[in-house]
C-alpha positions as CSV (number, residue, x, y, z in Angstrom):
1,X,0.0,0.0,0.0
2,X,2.8,2.4,1.0
3,X,4.6,1.6,-2.3
4,X,1.5,2.4,-4.3
5,X,1.1,5.7,-2.4
6,X,4.8,6.5,-3.1
7,X,4.4,5.8,-6.8
8,X,1.3,8.0,-6.9
9,X,3.0,10.8,-5.2
10,X,5.9,10.6,-7.7
11,X,3.5,10.6,-10.6
12,X,1.6,13.6,-9.2
13,X,4.9,15.5,-8.7
14,X,6.0,14.6,-12.3
15,X,2.7,15.9,-13.6
16,X,3.0,19.1,-11.6
17,X,6.5,19.7,-12.9
18,X,5.3,19.1,-16.5
19,X,2.4,21.6,-16.1
20,X,4.8,24.2,-14.6
21,X,7.3,23.9,-17.4
22,X,5.1,23.3,-20.4
23,X,2.3,25.1,-22.2
24,X,-0.3,24.0,-24.7
25,X,0.9,23.7,-28.3
26,X,-1.0,26.8,-29.5
27,X,0.6,28.9,-26.8
28,X,4.1,27.7,-27.7
29,X,3.6,28.2,-31.4
30,X,2.0,31.6,-30.8
31,X,5.0,32.8,-28.8
32,X,7.4,31.5,-31.4
33,X,5.5,33.2,-34.2
34,X,5.5,36.5,-32.4
35,X,9.2,36.2,-31.7
36,X,10.0,35.4,-35.4
37,X,7.8,38.2,-36.6
38,X,9.6,40.6,-34.3
39,X,13.0,39.4,-35.4
40,X,12.1,39.6,-39.1
41,X,10.7,43.1,-38.8
42,X,13.4,44.7,-36.6
43,X,16.5,42.6,-37.4
44,X,16.4,40.5,-40.6
45,X,14.7,43.1,-42.9
46,X,17.0,46.0,-41.9
47,X,20.0,43.8,-42.2
48,X,19.0,42.6,-45.7
49,X,18.2,46.2,-46.6
50,X,21.8,47.3,-45.7
51,X,23.4,44.7,-48.0
52,X,20.8,45.3,-50.7
53,X,21.4,49.1,-50.8
54,X,25.1,48.6,-50.6
55,X,25.1,46.5,-53.7
56,X,22.4,48.4,-55.6
57,X,24.8,50.2,-57.9
58,X,26.9,47.2,-58.6
59,X,29.9,45.4,-57.0
60,X,32.4,47.9,-58.6
61,X,30.7,50.8,-56.9
62,X,30.7,48.9,-53.6
63,X,34.4,48.1,-53.7
64,X,35.2,51.7,-54.8
65,X,33.4,53.0,-51.7
66,X,35.4,50.8,-49.4
67,X,38.8,51.6,-50.9
68,X,38.2,55.3,-51.1
69,X,40.9,57.1,-49.1
70,X,38.6,58.5,-46.4
71,X,36.9,55.1,-46.0
72,X,40.3,53.4,-45.6
73,X,41.3,56.0,-43.0
74,X,38.0,55.4,-41.1
75,X,38.5,51.6,-41.2
76,X,42.1,52.0,-40.0
77,X,41.2,54.3,-37.2
78,X,38.4,52.0,-36.1
79,X,40.8,49.1,-35.9
80,X,43.5,51.2,-34.1
81,X,41.0,52.3,-31.4
82,X,39.8,48.7,-31.0
83,X,43.4,47.3,-30.9
84,X,44.5,49.7,-28.2
85,X,41.3,49.6,-26.0
86,X,40.9,45.8,-26.1
87,X,44.2,44.8,-24.4
88,X,43.8,47.6,-21.8
89,X,40.3,46.5,-21.0
90,X,41.5,42.9,-20.9
91,X,44.1,43.7,-18.2
92,X,41.7,45.8,-16.3
93,X,38.8,43.4,-16.5
94,X,40.8,40.4,-15.3
95,X,42.4,42.4,-12.5
96,X,39.1,43.9,-11.3
97,X,37.2,40.6,-11.5
98,X,40.0,38.8,-9.7
99,X,40.0,41.4,-6.9
100,X,36.2,41.4,-6.5
101,X,35.6,37.7,-6.7
102,X,38.6,36.4,-4.8
103,X,39.3,39.0,-2.1
104,X,37.4,40.9,0.6
105,X,38.3,44.5,1.0
106,X,36.8,47.8,1.9
107,X,35.2,49.7,-1.0
108,X,34.4,46.6,-3.0
109,X,30.8,47.8,-3.6
110,X,32.2,51.2,-4.7
111,X,34.5,49.5,-7.3
112,X,31.5,47.4,-8.6
113,X,29.5,50.6,-8.9
114,X,32.3,52.4,-10.8
115,X,32.6,49.4,-13.2
116,X,28.9,49.8,-14.0
117,X,29.2,53.6,-14.5
118,X,29.5,53.5,-18.4
119,X,26.2,51.5,-18.5
120,X,24.5,54.4,-16.6
121,X,26.1,57.3,-18.3
122,X,25.3,58.4,-21.8
123,X,28.2,58.0,-24.2
124,X,27.7,61.6,-25.3
125,X,28.2,62.7,-21.7
126,X,31.4,60.6,-21.5
127,X,32.7,62.4,-24.6
128,X,31.8,65.8,-23.1
129,X,33.7,64.8,-19.9
130,X,36.9,64.3,-21.9
131,X,36.4,67.6,-23.7
132,X,36.0,69.3,-20.3
133,X,39.3,67.7,-19.1
134,X,41.5,67.7,-22.2
135,X,39.8,70.3,-24.5
136,X,41.2,73.7,-25.4
137,X,39.4,75.3,-22.5
138,X,39.6,72.2,-20.3
139,X,41.4,71.6,-17.1
140,X,44.6,70.4,-18.8
141,X,44.1,72.4,-22.1
142,X,46.8,75.0,-21.5
143,X,49.3,72.4,-20.4
144,X,48.7,70.2,-23.5
145,X,49.1,73.2,-25.7
146,X,52.3,74.2,-24.0
147,X,53.7,70.7,-24.6
148,X,52.4,70.5,-28.1
149,X,50.1,67.6,-27.3
150,X,46.6,67.0,-28.7
151,X,44.0,64.7,-27.2
152,X,40.6,66.1,-28.3
153,X,40.0,66.0,-32.1
154,X,42.8,63.5,-32.3
155,X,43.4,59.7,-32.0
156,X,44.2,59.8,-28.2
157,X,40.7,61.2,-27.4
158,X,39.0,58.6,-29.6
159,X,40.9,55.9,-27.9
160,X,40.1,57.3,-24.4
161,X,36.4,57.5,-25.3
162,X,36.4,54.0,-26.6
163,X,38.1,52.6,-23.5
164,X,35.5,54.4,-21.3
165,X,32.5,52.9,-23.0
166,X,33.9,49.4,-23.3
167,X,35.8,48.7,-20.0
168,X,32.8,47.1,-18.1
169,X,32.2,44.2,-20.5
170,X,35.1,41.9,-19.6
171,X,34.9,42.6,-15.9
172,X,31.1,42.1,-15.8
173,X,31.4,38.9,-17.7
174,X,34.1,37.5,-15.4
175,X,32.9,38.6,-12.0
176,X,29.9,36.2,-11.6
177,X,31.8,33.4,-13.3
178,X,34.7,33.7,-10.9
179,X,32.4,34.1,-7.9
180,X,30.5,30.9,-8.9
181,X,33.8,29.0,-9.1
182,X,34.9,30.1,-5.7
183,X,38.5,30.4,-4.5
184,X,39.3,27.0,-3.2
185,X,41.6,26.1,-6.1
186,X,43.6,29.4,-5.7
187,X,43.9,28.8,-1.9
188,X,45.1,25.3,-2.5
189,X,47.7,26.5,-5.0
190,X,48.8,29.1,-2.5
191,X,49.2,26.5,0.3
192,X,51.3,24.3,-2.1
193,X,53.7,27.3,-2.6
194,X,52.5,28.7,-5.9
195,X,53.2,32.4,-6.5
196,X,50.5,34.9,-7.5
197,X,51.5,34.8,-11.2
198,X,51.5,31.0,-11.2
199,X,48.0,30.9,-9.7
200,X,46.8,33.4,-12.3
201,X,48.3,31.6,-15.3
202,X,47.8,28.0,-14.3
203,X,44.6,28.1,-12.2
204,X,42.5,31.2,-12.7
205,X,42.9,31.9,-16.4
206,X,42.2,28.3,-17.6
207,X,39.0,28.2,-15.5
208,X,37.7,31.5,-17.0
209,X,39.0,31.2,-20.6
210,X,35.6,30.9,-22.3
211,X,34.1,33.7,-20.3
212,X,37.1,35.8,-21.0
213,X,36.9,35.2,-24.8
214,X,33.2,36.1,-24.6
215,X,33.9,39.4,-22.9
216,X,36.7,40.1,-25.4
217,X,34.3,39.6,-28.3
218,X,31.7,41.9,-26.8
219,X,34.3,44.6,-26.0
220,X,35.6,44.4,-29.6
221,X,32.2,44.7,-31.1
222,X,31.3,47.8,-28.9
223,X,34.7,49.4,-29.7
224,X,34.1,49.1,-33.5
225,X,30.5,50.3,-33.3
226,X,30.8,53.1,-30.8
227,X,29.3,56.4,-32.1
228,X,28.2,58.8,-29.3
229,X,31.4,59.3,-27.3
230,X,33.7,59.1,-30.3
231,X,31.5,61.6,-32.2
232,X,32.0,64.2,-29.4
233,X,35.8,64.0,-29.2
234,X,36.6,63.3,-32.9
235,X,35.8,66.6,-34.5
236,X,34.6,64.8,-37.6
237,X,37.7,65.5,-39.6
238,X,37.5,63.5,-42.7
239,X,40.5,61.3,-43.4
240,X,41.9,61.9,-39.9
241,X,39.5,61.4,-37.0
242,X,36.4,59.7,-38.5
243,X,35.8,56.1,-37.4
244,X,33.5,53.9,-39.5
245,X,30.2,54.8,-37.8
246,X,31.1,58.5,-38.2
247,X,32.1,58.1,-41.8
248,X,28.7,56.4,-42.5
249,X,26.9,59.3,-40.9
250,X,28.8,61.9,-43.1
251,X,28.2,60.0,-46.3
252,X,24.5,59.6,-45.5
253,X,24.1,63.3,-44.7
254,X,25.7,64.0,-48.1
255,X,23.1,61.8,-49.8
256,X,25.9,59.4,-50.9
257,X,23.7,56.4,-50.0
258,X,25.6,53.8,-52.0
259,X,28.9,54.6,-50.2
260,X,27.2,55.0,-46.8
261,X,25.5,51.6,-47.0
262,X,28.7,50.0,-48.3
263,X,30.7,51.0,-45.2
264,X,27.6,50.1,-43.1
265,X,27.6,46.7,-44.6
266,X,31.2,46.2,-43.6
267,X,30.2,47.0,-40.0
268,X,27.2,44.6,-40.3
269,X,29.5,41.9,-41.6
270,X,31.8,42.4,-38.7
271,X,28.8,42.2,-36.4
272,X,27.7,38.9,-37.9
273,X,31.2,37.5,-37.4
274,X,31.1,38.6,-33.8
275,X,27.7,37.0,-33.4
276,X,29.0,33.7,-34.8
277,X,32.0,33.7,-32.5
278,X,29.8,34.6,-29.6
279,X,27.5,31.6,-30.3
280,X,30.4,29.3,-30.7
281,X,31.9,30.4,-27.3
282,X,28.5,30.0,-25.6
283,X,28.1,26.5,-27.1
284,X,31.7,25.6,-26.0
285,X,31.2,27.0,-22.6
286,X,27.9,25.1,-22.1
287,X,29.6,21.9,-23.3
288,X,32.5,22.3,-20.9
289,X,30.0,23.0,-18.0
290,X,28.0,19.9,-18.9
291,X,31.2,17.8,-19.0
292,X,32.3,19.1,-15.6
293,X,28.9,18.3,-14.1
294,X,28.9,14.8,-15.6
295,X,32.4,14.1,-14.2
296,X,31.3,15.2,-10.8
């Protein structure tokens, strides 16, 4: 009798879980249809329109728009800003995440708040802050002029603005991951006589490599696509301080739609590559997590 009651209780629990995690077929298909319609309207159609408009006047016009000197300068500057900001954000992100996740210290909550600051502040305001500090009438304006240094309306200002808007991504990706992993392995390595660098290279980094790559990809994508902060500090000097997003804006305002969409399509192509890499890293990370749980 008790066995029958136990089996009935298990069956009722299974049915309750099924009801809690499943919906009727019409509800599921309705939600899927709404999601697909939304993605089609706001993602697939605009993306297709970018490539269609870019190639409307032929492939030769498309290539000519990309190899035009101002376009090449914008592409080069975008890559330079991303190449400089990415390693700096990588070092900062790992250091900040390691400090927050592995150590207890006064001011930890303040540090976390500061890391989230670019998410709360408009990129345009960030650009204005740099103008206030390094501009001609800024706090260090006279000193920079006296030493023949230029930050605003030059590459250093663009790099600083890019760093500001991108530095939370790696840290924010690593902090919850490192907190979930705990610090037992690092403590064991310390007890066994490993130095701080040995613990970092042989214990911490291997455990966070997929999350780190994910953060790097997000940082690179934001660095190449940033508009607001860079627009304020660049000065929009064609061939000198225009990044790809700024170059697209100028071409569009000049009614040069074919060239504008050509450069925009290059940005869209880079975004698709980023999305593919992001999906691969998510799949790889989930596979490693499943393998670890199975081994345990």
